[in-house]
Steps between C-alpha positions, in 0.01 A plus 500: 500500500640840407542777757411761237127427476401791725780742410294825478323435832819398679695800373223743597435368849860424591603855413258627766610252765145368539437154644301233321204276579508143374255212481729207586781655707545778754781755459603718794747776403826508698581867436378791285737421212590132498404158629185310594428189704280249318264283705208262441704279269658153529823477300538127560219446247469589129334838453192586296523728198333776700750467786789517254348805331461679832853410611629648174314820574628514860858431387487783245322737737702448819839399350566249778243266654529302822341180624487350850461147636563323169685170556596457137713236331740554210220388270256751652750784468583412140130474412423840655790674328410327174169689487713808425738354242773242443746453782866583451843445652742735670755666267768545766825308462545479878217551749438483873171317448529129427355256252242239602403172339266701277680723247228765528516541879787658693562468874542815709625379839693704757609400850782535753756388241402764241757768415270689263142494375346579163359843425618730779481804269187625325502343155297347218581133448756434227447828316833415336323244279407590143143402595477535880253286699139617490446408863641312797310292755655422839343252740646493853401204716732588791553852634680651800303480827527870588373675187834524318564450132244741356509587129448857380343581164512833315272625221690632200173646373479723806870582480465611138188703565676690780773629265480859381370558147845624400672184628251276319585674172874480571496125570296388201723380220782401736617141541693329777729199518389218731806295591421159648866423570489749788274261692530156340853501361656445157280328246186689609331725237578870459213679325377848410144608587314835487511708818125565476285214371130442440333205672367262233170433683402822676670742260636698796851650506768350722851591616713204395836526678601335826781479753631152431514479123507849344863604451468823298288713269629471147425833333642729771855597600607265779486750788163638393367148444627381837331787681172449314511126565568556871210744516269247336609218729448716810165618362381146423591385852294765682259353756204703371431245222581181686322237702657253743381141502528315831535131429316229689550128440356384166469847349552597135612824337455531123643815343519662157865562409397742225378768742631420850817483702539279807745467786551210743578607856760284677425583862438142617842331524549234638132404454370311198308638202435238237292458187484456125476736204389469139512763226275568204669572169472843346347525155716777351779741594391816688365765258579869531214725610 
């Protein structure tokens, strides 16, 4: 099922930050700009066409959607992600996350032996790829006992809309290099994407640079480009357009890499945070706005 079926309605409502009413699910917004918790749904079972349609709408509208108390298997997680497109594999040559016995599922496990965790800076997953992942879905079955290990999400719609009109004009037409070797080592893609892109479903404009992968802006002198890039990174990371998801056992976060950044908070050592992640393939390279 395509996520573009209700494009005009999604674009219109999402731009106003208005919540939605659904027939088969309930969506409770997490913040004014991003995130919603989805209830009244059982992800251990195949979904109806109407449920899938409404999840597509919620995903486009809220940019990241959360689920609680879902004791899902690999098969359940793959089935759920598959409603949004074919699943893909990580492009990194060397990663902190680990493979499982299913090529489509990666293990994200951290404990007292961990020296580092994945995603401690705000970023969009694997933006260094020629066609970055459409979305990522993380299921955590085990979480720290004291509320640690939250994940923060930031709306790049809201970040773009908060720019001055002059800055919006200045940035359009610029491109930036996304260097995967900075995070995942040699053999990882290095790719050029527009600085401002247009979301393929909602049609909304998005800032598309991030801390981890974006090395420089291509059309500017290096000093000017570095200062502009640092401004954009600081701007994208502002708390005004974020939400913070507090994990509980058997929770799921499913985010749109085309319009969000996320950051994992490592405040729980030596406690355990453990789960599994899948990613949905993108359909085309990011397109300039």
